[in-house]
VEXPA-682194 format. One record per atom (N, C-alpha, C): x, y, z. Coordinates in steps of 0.001 Angstrom, whole numbers, plus 500000, padded with zeros to 6 digits. Atoms other than C-alpha are relative to their C-alpha. Layout:
% VEXPA-682194
XYZ
...
***
This chain:
% VEXPA-682194
500710499097499107
564106851672728960
499506501201499213
500531498813500663
561952854604727910
499167500801500988
500780499098499161
560526857626729718
499750501262499218
500331498777500717
558742860694728368
500125501197500907
499820498738499295
559548864242729393
498852500931499678
501130499102500164
556890866910729871
500196500973498842
499753498956500982
558527869414727519
500181499460498578
499984500504501363
558218867149724473
501255499274499615
498793500765500297
561369865031724752
499850498619500613
500008501360499481
561610861256725144
501433499508500073
498662500577499922
564630859264726223
499900498495499828
499965501423500307
565540855770725045
501401499491500291
498695500617499789
568341853452726116
500027498666499276
499860501246500746
569584850627723900
500840499019500801
499247501045499323
571227847375724889
501494500283499985
498582499662500084
574588848878723911
500348501195500878
499819498894499054
574279851454726730
500153501334499299
500056498712500688
573653854240724264
498721500706500431
501149499235499537
571357856887725735
499674501064498966
500409499096501064
569399858853723163
498825500842500485
501113499101499732
567203861911723708
499334500346498683
500755499683501208
564463862415721127
499045501149500277
501132499099499949
562198865321720443
498739499168499788
501218500790500030
558598864229720681
499567499659498578
500377500306501377
558202864378716881
500953498985499379
499080501045500420
561120861941716588
500672500320498658
499284499640501227
562896863878713852
501459500304500256
498594499739499681
566145864607715678
500337499327501310
499598500696498785
568153862947718391
501372500463500430
498709499654499427
571079863506720678
500417498840500876
499598501192499270
573061860565722040
501301500192500740
498710500090499338
575788859925724558
500165498573500495
499707501419499877
577483856630725284
500727499690501304
499220500491498872
578899854565728112
500730498728499602
499299501251500277
581004851455728400
498983498892499721
500885501110500328
579568848143727182
500107498870501019
499850501019498966
580302846334730441
498821499967500960
501168499967499122
576913847094732003
498744500190499155
501301499788500650
573204847359731171
499236501043500808
500866499027499337
570932850295731968
498660499329500303
501226500692499575
567980848925733972
498855500948500327
501080499066499670
566076852080734806
500388501429499701
499787498583500274
565699855728733813
498777500782500460
501123499165499580
563576858587735136
500391501463499937
499826498558499958
563228862322734626
499639500516501385
500403499300498789
563093864633737626
498643500646499774
501318499383500190
559686866242738286
500018501265499155
499923498788500815
560883869499736673
500624499750498631
499497500430501316
562343867570733689
501350500598499624
498676499436500311
565783869190733969
501133499034500310
498972500986499658
567632866104735278
499522498611499592
500287501359500461
567831862457734281
500793499011500844
499346501020499175
568582859507736590
500130498702499211
499706501238500714
570181856340735183
500449498948501005
499615501122499146
570322853024737069
500681498917499191
499183500914500798
573009850575735898
500344498732500778
499653501276499371
574008846968736555
501429499976500536
498654499948499407
577553848056737447
499971500699501363
500179499550498618
576176849155740851
500047501523500159
499934498543499932
575884852866740073
498678500617499529
501082499139500472
573096855445739804
500613501352499666
499514498691500436
574084858523737767
498820500941499831
500993498960500271
572154861770737629
500632501016499066
499514499049500991
572653863945734538
499154501271500055
500717498744500184
571742867604734357
499933500267498500
500164499839501453
570294867985730859
499488501384499627
500433498636500266
568930871529731217
498577500094499499
501366499735500438
565730873114730050
499883500114498486
500030499841501444
566682873705726423
500708498837499319
499475501138500746
567582871185723718
501521500018499916
498561499926500201
571133872423723254
500820500184501258
499255499824498749
572076872737726946
501012498876500198
498947500981499757
575251870955728032
499526498938500988
500370501112499137
574739867512729603
501187499641500895
498910500293499059
576825866940732755
499477499108501114
500355500823498846
576838864428735616
500036500875501246
500058499178498796
575709866168738799
499932499170501278
500027500886498826
575263863155741161
500432498602499594
499581501375500215
576738859680741488
499801499230501298
500291500799498812
575493857012743924
500491498571499760
499418501341500134
577591853831744260
499313499050500971
500732500970499192
575786850727745542
500799498700500145
499317501274499715
576718847247746783
499592498895499043
500420500998500985
574823845376744067
499349500708498825
500515499431501241
573281845897740640
498650500682500219
501293499316500003
570468848400740196
499082499290499007
500923500761500848
567417846593738788
498820500821499482
501104499142500424
564756849335738548
500117501334500721
499797498653499462
564400853042739265
498802500869499671
501003498975500269
561878855853739589
500328501261500784
499741498688499374
561879859549740573
498646500597500374
501361499588499670
558607860229742445
499849501443500459
500122498653499441
559380863597744061
501323500744499869
498807499172500143
561852866460744012
501110499526500936
498779500388499267
565371865456745140
499979498567500517
500113501366499475
564198861867745855
499946499008498845
499973501088500978
565176858925743634
499874498684500762
500190501307499372
563987855432744570
500434498932498999
499540501061500897
565671852326743150
500082498675500748
499909501341499445
565712848576743685
501313499343499618
498725500673500215
568765846330743945
499797498499499841
500057501449500196
569485842735742985
500005499255501322
499951500658498700
570100841919746655
498692500124500782
501318499929499381
566483842814747492
499695501279500734
500234498744499287
566877846272749012
499334501028499084
500543498820500671
564862849330748055
500615501202500701
499234498894499418
566940852457748557
499552501346499439
500336498625500358
566553856215748372
501273500796499805
498865499117500265
569038858654746827
499513501442500048
500355498592499861
568876862330747821
500963500828499154
499129499238500898
570206864543745030
500474501308500622
499609498741499372
570434867522747381
501267499846500823
498801500215499174
572984866061749817
500910498900499465
499185501025500673
574312863350747461
500223498762500877
499903501176499141
573625860572749991
498855499041499690
501038501009500200
571688857314749708
499803499216501290
500330500759498793
569948855242752383
498999498916499644
500918501115500231
567924852038752644
498620500328500561
501378499827499532
564147852398752861
499530498737500700
500280501297499388
563567848696753505
500746498938499209
499274501091500634
565225845399752701
499210498709500008
500594501338500085
564019841965751576
501096499036499555
499031501015500435
565717838726750607
499784499588498556
500352500387501365
564350838704747063
500267501139499026
499676499081501101
565479840417743851
498827500933499703
501048499025500309
563529843629743089
499792500030498482
500257500080501447
561876843174739677
499259501220499469
500780498859500495
559669846298739527
499778501009501115
500335498900499098
558949849651741150
498948500865499333
500976499048500509
556019852010740768
499565500906501138
500484499069498984
554530854995742599
498519500271499779
501391499592500179
551011856225743227
499942501299499218
500173498838500875
549574859158741287
500653501243500589
499431498818499361
550741861748743826
501503499913500178
498569500190499803
554258860275744053
500408499910501445
499689500041498564
554046860002747854
499998498589500570
499932501392499576
553881856225747995
500613499159498891
499360500871500992
555796853414746270
499618498550500251
500167501447499939
555311849727745519
501225499355499380
498924500787500600
558035847192744870
499525498568499805
500295501390500283
557610843809743223
501283499189500040
498798500800499790
560036840977744034
499887498645499298
499935501251500756
561136837729742387
499186498882500644
500807501033499335
559310835623745008
498510500322499967
501406499630500122
556013837369744125
499523501011501015
500406499059498955
555973839663747152
499834501410499430
500230498587500328
554515843156746691
500028500775501317
499797499236498768
555636845686749322
499613501456499757
500429498606500117
554131849134749951
500696500858501055
499382499045499084
555812852175751497
499482501396499688
500474498632500160
554536855725752078
501021500994500531
499329498824499463
556514858913752366
498984500846500761
501126499294499372
553146860462753255
498735499301499538
501200500742500405
549916858457753335
498817500912499718
501022499005500328
547899861686752854
498688499746500734
501175500225499173
545535860665755631
499182498784499640
500772501166500418
544448857432753960
499940498910501065
499965501037498971
545446855241756910
500334498629499490
499671501302500571
546568852459754579
501306499476500598
498855500636499344
549108849980755923
501230500018499110
498745500119500710
552764849719754957
500560498592500203
499381501316499889
554913846656754451
499489499048498940
500419501028500947
554057843387752747
498505500111499729
501396499779500354
550821843927750852
499339498742499469
500572501190500622
550266840754748812
501134499134499460
499059500910500658
551997837718747294
499384499589498677
500489500317501330
551486837454743554
500473498592499611
499615501378500355
551574833938741985
501317499882499248
498741500017500736
554640834886739903
500679501359500187
499345498689499873
557220837696739800
499203501088499272
500839498956500625
555162840891739144
500833501021499227
499214499081500823
557295842401736390
499151501173499509
500931498936500376
554237844408735289
499221500410501244
500590499540498744
553221846427738347
499559501451499832
500542498651500158
550992849524738393
499119500336501199
500777499520498862
549410851610741156
499050501077499497
501010499055500478
546190853279740008
499358500710501187
500632499230498927
544003855651741979
499069499154500854
500996500799499296
541588852901742986
500502498628500442
499518501333499663
543623849687743150
501412499806499466
498648500361500445
546926847945742404
499865498847499012
500087501027501042
547415845837739257
501374499382499800
498737500723500186
550093843159738850
499799498892498974
500045501061501008
550912840707736061
501413499499499753
498688500585500251
553742838415734994
499922498860499016
499850501083500968
554622835157733288
498863498982500018
501126500944499973
551415833317734274
498843500440499116
501003499483500932
549416835352731716
498709500444500680
501169499525499274
547045836676734380
500240501424500490
499967498652499436
546288840272735320
499123499998501239
500722500032498726
545269840603738963
499927501410500566
500207498707499345
543782843729740565
499820499760501493
500049500123498546
544370844049744320
499377501249500612
500583498878499270
542432846220746751
501036500745500815
499083499137499261
543941848832749029
500762499257501088
499308500770498970
544839846198751618
500428498619499513
499413501209500546
545936843428749267
499051498893499625
500951501045500381
542735841470748674
499766500037498489
500238500093501439
542054840235745128
498578500462499699
501328499495500340
539170842177743581
499603499665498562
500305500370501387
539460841239739876
501159499214499409
498969500762500705
541316838777737666
499632499887498529
500164500201501438
541761838731733893
500955498876499606
499214501213500249
542941835263732853
500142499753498499
499725500276501409
544607834788729464
500865498741499844
499128501170500030
546373831523730296
499583498992498934
500472500920501033
544234829637727771
500110500586498599
499812499341501301
545000832126724995
501405499671499507
498693500456500487
547796830500722985
500811501128499361
499283498893500625
548655833817721296
500581500966501022
499503499110498954
549287835566724601
501269499442500615
498780500399499308
552681835505726317
500108500783501300
499874499375498685
554060836807729593
499897501524499899
500051498548499903
553384840389730673
501328500499500553
498643499566499664
556630842322730902
500070501382500633
499945498638499454
555765845904731836
498592500573500059
501295499329499858
552886848162732891
500233501459500350
499900498577499690
552250851893733204
498608500553500278
501254499360499618
549513853918734919
499917501381499380
500181498666500566
548097856993733227
500124501048501105
499859498956498979
548701860322735019
498743500221500828
501252499842499238
545036860423736051
499746498830500933
500231501192499183
545257856943737604
498768499225499602
501237500642500426
542189855861735622
500199498934498935
499728500989501048
543861853718732948
501358499362500231
498741500734499911
546593851098732853
500244499304498674
499594500714501215
548468849799729824
501032498953500387
499076501092499727
550251846423730004
500576499499498686
499334500464501199
552793845219727470
500368498531500089
499577501403500083
553447841653726355
500684499809498646
499371500300501294
554451840100723012
499065500414498872
500790499510501135
553148841972719941
498662500597500422
501335499603499544
550333843349722086
500073500970501179
500236499109498867
549257846184724365
498562499806500472
501339500126499425
546311845634726698
499702501218500865
500404498791499296
544354848517728209
498871499669500977
501060500102499000
542321848550731423
499568501412500381
500557498707499614
540023851512732171
499116499836501230
500787500073498770
538529852167735593
498639500652499780
501356499469500094
534754852631735662
499549500460501373
500428499526498684
533778854876738609
498590499552500355
501386500373499701
530124853944738266
499888498531500411
500029501420499666
530793850178738384
501019499637501077
498904500262499056
533838850485740679
500743498724499604
499315501187500513
535600847934738499
500811500379498773
499196499806501201
538195847653735750
499272499422498801
500586500465501243
536923847349732197
501110499856498964
498948500267500982
539072845832729466
499668500664498675
500176499406501305
539517847891726337
500481499058498904
499545500815501125
540245846548722890
501527499998499958
498532500045500014
543885845316722796
500557500530498680
499299499516501186
546336846893720375
501018498947499600
499116501062500464
548032844157718368
500808500486498798
499094499567501061
551069844903716172
500926498830499664
499182501149500408
552651842054714265
501473500384499925
498544499853500053
556429841679714571
500526501131500886
499512499006499029
556620844254717372
500919499325501014
499266500816499028
558009841496719626
499768500509501424
500251499727498582
558346841835723382
500125501488500316
499978498601499567
557483845248724821
500720500067501346
499152499976498804
560126846093727434
499814501244500854
500141498760499235
559184849633728509
498794500782499511
501155499158500310
556155851951728649
500122501312500776
499981498707499310
555852855646729513
498918500904499438
501059499078500390
552953858118729474
500523501417499918
499842498555499941
553064861760728543
499203500509501186
500589499609498721
552153863732731637
498572500502499914
501405499632500115
548855864998730264
499130498816499614
500759501210500280
547834861423729440
499559499838498563
500482500046501378
547368862088725723
500763499023499121
499196500910500809
550142859803724444
500753499030500891
499178500975499299
552093856719725438
501057499477499036
498899500550500793
555459855436724189
500291498576500460
499648501381499705
556437851771724001
501349499681499384
498705500463500490
559972850426723714
499993498492499876
500052501433500257
560607846947722317
501370499359500133
498773500781499853
563192844221722689
500943500198498820
499184499859501204
564398844820719138
500439501438499742
499520498632500143
565089848523719696
499016500969499394
501002499100500566
561881849982718284
499354500866501069
500756499100499123
560047852926719846
498728500401499272
501293499688500601
556343853308719092
499267501011500880
500769498995499263
554182856285720073
498540499917499579
501427500161500259
550384856052720388
499230501156500611
500965499067499423
547639858623720845
499047499212500888
500868500691499041
545498857702723850
498810500887500334
501192499250499630
541945858946724163
498778499105499865
501268500706500111
538432857674724704
499196500538498823
500667499389501148
537034860154722202
500515501426499828
499655498617500315
537661863504720517
498773500688499409
501100499219500552
535138866226719757
500492501403499662
499725498606500368
535246869646718083
498849500849500524
501003499157499355
533431872365720030
499968501360499303
500229498717500673
532035875329718048
501046500306498918
498940499831500999
534788874782715449
501153500864500499
498945499185499411
537106876590717862
500892499210500950
499268500756498997
538212873983720404
499931498506499690
499960501462500089
539262870345720312
500028499448501416
500073500616498678
538294868278723354
500400498538499889
499489501368500013
540266865087723929
499759499372501359
500287500710498749
538884862749726582
501027498880500142
498925500976499860
542049860919727631
499702498985501104
500422500915498947
540292859207730539
498634500410500478
501331499635499514
536944859163732314
499977501310500781
499975498819499132
538057861978734627
500943501090499508
499041499022500494
540402863995732388
499710500354498541
500263499490501341
539812866160729322
501038501063499673
499073498973500469
542366868168727329
499250500893499024
500692499029500845
540870871323725818
501055500815499261
499005499321500832
542890872766722933
499339501062499146
500466498916500855
542290876126721290
500607499814498609
499507500327501339
542556875403717552
500715501174499334
499376498834500638
543559878950716628
501343500351500626
498759499619499313
546267879555719269
500867498812500373
499242501185499619
547297875973720081
500172499813501491
499882500136498546
547066876569723841
499125498856500497
500690501174499468
545964873604725936
499749500167501501
500353500025498576
544205873261729289
499584498577500338
500338501353499562
544032869945731138
498977500100501123
501096499971499032
540703869657732951
499887498613500624
499922501293499345
540861866891735540
499267500023501325
500643500148498703
538714865716738434
501000499420500989
499021500474499029
541018865423741430
499467498855500852
500607501098499251
538568862957742997
499779498761499134
500147501142500889
538551860660739974
498598499791499462
501362500143500507
534893861315739089
499980500128498470
500118499963501451
533822860799735511
499387501313499549
500486498733500533
533376864027733570
498939499722498946
501110500282500898
530001864021731827
499987500917498787
500151499032501081
530021867194729759
500885501206500279
499177498796499886
532304870165729107
499412501079499106
500481498852500767
531057873587728016
501029501121500096
499136498823500010
532999876704727054
499105501212499841
500940498888499941
531116879862728003
500761501312500192
499391498717499697
531728883546728632
500990500471498965
499159499566501122
533101884621725229
501174499047499775
499027501073500264
534953881287724860
501217500076500917
498874499877499072
537094881939727930
499887499053501189
500178500731498746
535609879879730761
499464498588499753
500400501398500100
535215876102731165
499024499661501119
500957500517499028
532277874460732916
499798498521499706
500175501445500191
532072870695733443
499344499405501239
500711500672498911
529929868381735551
500538498587500194
499859501408499661
530643865124737351
498798499617500862
501144500437499195
528279863097739511
499899500755501318
500005499360498681
529301864959742699
500705501344500053
499238498755499970
531355867981741680
499722500841498762
500068499062501118
531458871010739416
501404500522499745
498679499520500368
534611871943737537
499873501302499229
499990498701500651
535326875529736488
501433500353499652
498642499623500379
538303877035734702
500035501254499158
499723498824500813
539691880211733213
501083499613499005
499066500457501017
541366879324729920
501200500931499888
498914499038500199
543443882518729735
501032499945501120
499065500051498866
544969882199733239
500339498580500417
499796501413499670
544807878370733422
499728499715501475
500413500254498625
543208878580736876
498772499090499982
501061501002500006
541021875529737541
499487499769501414
500632500254498701
538605874733740369
499093498785499890
500976501092499889
536596871708741485
499361500076501367
500719499844498741
533935872143744148
498893498962500088
501101500938499775
531371869804745686
498712500626499468
501211499460500637
528105870166743768
499010498874499760
501047500983500213
524892868194743878
499221500341498746
500661499784501278
523174867744740542
498663500695500143
501270499265499969
520329870150739847
499374500053498608
500607500074501321
519409869137736314
500534500994499001
499421499035500934
521665871702734678
499247501314499930
500795498771499995
519401874600735694
500776501208500506
499213498891499486
522236876751736994
500192501078498931
499630498883500868
522914880188735518
501390500481500421
498625499604499722
526578881181735240
500230501425499503
499649498626500358
527849884768735211
501522500139500083
498538499913500095
531422885512734122
500477501445499856
499634498594500118
531511889306734429
501236500351500815
498833499767499153
534163889125737148
501106499019499602
498904500853500451
537590887787736047
500548499097501099
499433500765498884
538390886418739512
499062498950500559
500965500877499348
535207884652740487
498840499709499053
501188500403500758
532360882739738868
498785500093500915
501243499896499243
528843883593740053
498993499002499440
500934501057500407
526370880687739959
498697500200500742
501312499817499393
522663881156740567
499145498780499738
500858501177500133
520356878239741236
499006499957501147
501078500177499024
517008877966743021
500080501024501131
500004498944498996
517275881319744804
501267500118500810
498733499944499261
520870880830745944
501127500420499066
498845499518500746
523950882671744719
501254499389500609
498766500651499552
527228880714744950
501180500619499268
498793499405500568
530678882212744395
501139498995500054
498843500891500069
533675880137743248
501171500792499425
498808499291500469
537099881752742975
500818499051499125
499227500834500910
539099880433740014
501347499649500641
498764500470499393
542022878339741216
499823499459501398
500281500507498658
540379877416744533
499001498858499914
500893501165500001
538678874100745280
498967500053501120
501024499793498979
536430875530747991
499050501094499548
500980498955500312
533226877531747583
500336501237500817
499615498766499327
534064881143748401
498897500521500901
501125499531499198
530602882046749652
498682499643499345
501327500324500510
526901881391749287
498967500807500777
501030499169499368
523922883697749979
498668499756499305
501334500103500570
520153883670749426
499594501344499413
500466498788500669
518886886236746916
499238499617498743
500730500211501252
516488886509744009
500482500955498913
499544498972500935
518442889300742317
501436499683499583
498673500452500430
521368887992740271
500448500684498714
499480499197501105
521684890570737518
501409500466500370
498633499586499666
525450891326737315
500107501428500512
499985498629499504
524591894986737994
499484500098501438
500550499994498641
522989893989741304
500842499171500962
499053500754499170
525932891938742640
501396500542499709
498631499517500179
529480893209743211
500937499190500891
499011500800499273
532471891068744225
501378500592499757
498623499514500113
536009892290744930
500931498990500665
499078501031499516
538839889754745319
501438500523499882
498578499614499932
542250891151746369
500412500870498810
499724499197501191
542152893842743694
500946501159500268
499029498951499686
544280896404745524
500730499619501284
499194500365498841
547144895674747913
499830501034501098
500162499126498849
546539897094751385
500993499615501085
499013500241498966
549052897464754176
499369499233501166
500465500787498866
548596894807756858
498824499089499703
501140500846500365
545853892968754920
500478498967498992
499566501066500900
546714889586753397
498950499669498956
501082500343500913
543332888783751899
498824500946500234
501144499102499931
540460891108751120
498978499572498952
501015500523500904
537351889538749625
498631500455500513
501260499387499583
534049891416749752
498904499755498972
501179500202500843
530541890929748389
498930500995500410
501192499192499771
527603893314748038
498887499462499099
501123500558500764
524168892052746928
498695500503500596
501315499571499551
520440892724747297
499289498892500765
500873500922499254
518431891028750037
498593500077499424
501241499751500729
515316892578748542
500228501221499122
499819498964501013
514721895285745966
500429501337500592
499645498733499362
515346898069748535
501071499849501082
499053500240498902
517957896475750841
501275499362499474
498692500512500394
521680895926750271
500692499389501213
499178500623498959
523832893549752317
501429499897499500
498584500157500338
527624893452752398
500590498896500862
499460501183499333
529665890377753347
501522499992499889
498567500293500021
533293889746754307
500143498509499700
499942501396500422
533970886524752389
501143499240500658
498906500672499301
537227885793754237
499534499502501354
500497500385498675
535593885783757657
498659499315499962
501302500636500130
532199884644756386
498912500657500816
501013499308499201
530150887326758192
499538501260499282
500546498778500580
527913890264757260
500688501212500607
499377498772499505
529558893686757526
499014501161500058
500974498919499924
526426895776757090
498785499758499148
501245500051500759
522899896240755785
499534501428499767
500420498656500363
521619899330753975
498582499933499454
501386499926500459
517883900034753618
499783501327499288
500231498811500804
516637902511751043
498506500165499761
501424499724500172
513305904178750237
499509499800498574
500385500187501388
513330903411746514
500681498752499440
499436501204500594
514060900448744259
501412500253499486
498601499883500405
517773899879743624
500212499214498710
499806500693501281
518836899040740045
501472499870499604
498564500140500302
522673899209740224
500797500188501286
499112499808498848
525419898806742830
501393499521499623
498624500409500257
529191898456742917
500885500388501178
498966499740498997
531979898167745501
501235500569499312
498711499587500550
535279899921745024
500999498857500149
499043501102500064
538479897874744675
500316499394501355
499700500529498661
539096897542748411
498769499419500676
501227500499499398
535442896729749135
499546500784501207
500351499190498823
535251899504751757
499035501136499665
500932498964500406
533112901907749723
499020499402499010
501082500554500810
529819901269747986
499248501123499307
500878499118500765
527922903095745249
498761499226499592
501187500628500570
524342902372744283
499106501075499411
500915499091500667
521663903945742093
498584499458500147
501396500429499886
517885903887742533
499241500340498722
500825499809501188
515036904086740050
499787501479499668
500145498572500232
514923907866740455
501284500618499454
498732499581500594
518406908030738888
500890500733501000
499154499387498987
520026909029742177
501135499051500354
498823500786499636
523564907767742787
500393500350501415
499748499750498590
524441907377746446
501191499192500499
498876500679499362
527461906482748558
499828500068501506
500132499988498541
526741905467752150
501371499877500656
498728500168499285
529714905998754527
500041498647500693
499907501347499429
530987902607755689
499764500000501498
500133499957498542
531033903706759322
498550500038500441
501403499886499599
527266904227759266
499142498869499457
500803501084500572
526215901010757544
499143499293501051
500728500708498962
525136899502760849
498997500905500716
500769499090499157
523558902635762373
498989500847499245
500789499080500795
521759904357759532
500904500574498925
499219499634501169
522926905926756287
499910501506499764
499917498632500504
524086909418755438
500354499914498515
499874500193501434
523878909847751679
500621501210499312
499523498984500925
525865911775749085
499154499875498751
500995500127501061
523257912552746440
500478500628498691
499769499483501347
523737912939742696
498814499534499166
501257500368500656
520472913002740755
500106500097498482
500132499906501440
519630912359737103
501055499285499202
498915500686500700
522497910029736196
499536498637499503
500433501258500612
521940907107733844
501060498912500086
498939501004499945
525322905402734175
501108500517500899
498899499620499139
528213905392736614
500903498798500210
499061501084499717
531263903367737525
501118500534500865
498845499644499198
534333903329739742
501235499930499124
498753500005500746
537663904276738163
501012499170500765
499103500909499307
540035901405739027
501315500695500328
498730499441499566
543097902457741012
499877501403500557
500160498631499535
541660905918741791
498915500129501060
501070499932499022
538577905141743858
499053501149499737
500842498881500351
536582907807741999
498778499522499234
501231500319500719
533048907748740638
499899500870498754
500172499267501261
532415908730737003
498544499845499571
501404500088500408
528690909476736424
499792500540498594
500365499515501333
526995910097733080
498566500507500063
501325499401499936
523994912368732633
499493500307498603
500600499630501280
521568913136729839
499917501514499837
500023498544500057
521747916844730687
501317500501499426
498789499577500678
524268918285728187
500248501497500119
499799498558499845
523895921911729238
501238500266500820
498776499709499277
527130923578730510
499711500382501450
***
């Protein structure tokens, strides 16, 4: 068995029930042993990578607390005794361990209350378990070929539960991708099933004398790729969103590797580990391509819908991923090498590298004619065809959209929760020009206009204060003005300061600091 941990540690179990933890560079290890009267059939890290579940043929599931650091003490924190041998195991969600038994039951162990219960039962040995990408649904494969599906939460998909399909042989290699289910076994065939169990694709290797039975499979974290292990060979299937079909990649053949018994992906999808019958552990880099951007960033396309962006100078990494599974066409790094911009066929992805806040919003292609402004650290301003669109970093919904022809950063002001106010949970305000002499203000939380200010001269600068309740603007005659908020709807009383070339609001103080060319005392 082999599973990879997010924090750069892999775990391996040998036939002698020796459990070994490796650092990802495989230069040091830490082992602990059990009796030789049983075999470990399944292992899984908890979602936070601080615990390790072990399924054994002596009818026990142990949970070890291994801690967050390499030298932390390893102790048993849970023990679940069963009526028959544990055959497979996974940990899809916090406090929930799912495992299969030789008697055909699929059970759930709750690490919080230390109790286990049966999810469903069959009359056939459980040969494999897998979960969907979100971890809210599971599949079990049985010795009679039956594939059973169960949801903790179907996430509104409406897909059925229970018996999904009957595979021609025991599906020891079972994987649940974002678009379909893939099963394989001793008949040397890989079969892709649709969401309701219908066969949509078959890859037949039964006439290939060099191929042997498929023993294990693993889905990439993005759900866009599947790796299947057999004898001396790894086969890769990649999902093509444009063709809505699986495409076979070039197989990886390694002489004398022998039967591959376990596979596990790193959670960012950049690497995969393979364990073999003879005790070997192999680690592979997984990517479609790598590019160097401006000699400052390395972009690793680990799948059609996922890109890892690495800063070569600092080593920091950002995983840019389409949550809808769309293929990412191009990635750009703009705004003084801080902000990510990427396109798919139907969405736009944005990200702040320094804060690791990522967004994906619905976006219809416009030929790449958009103009992006990154002057505000909280929101990206996008101008296209007379429309200004605001996207808050970390949110997957468009914050607001208005019609304007004036998109100079000095003519648009956005404030997003910049000062805590009593009794106000969210405060998001926008000020912009309707025309060269008219300012409009918008409450972005409620989605309505809060006021309109008309002026007698052309406006060349404006800015809201941190709360968005006060507005400064300057006209071409170098007059700085502050209209009282209470009069925005009824007419404007102005505080006049003439002859100033530059001004700004002092953050945290709500004060205006003007600059004049008149240096006389």
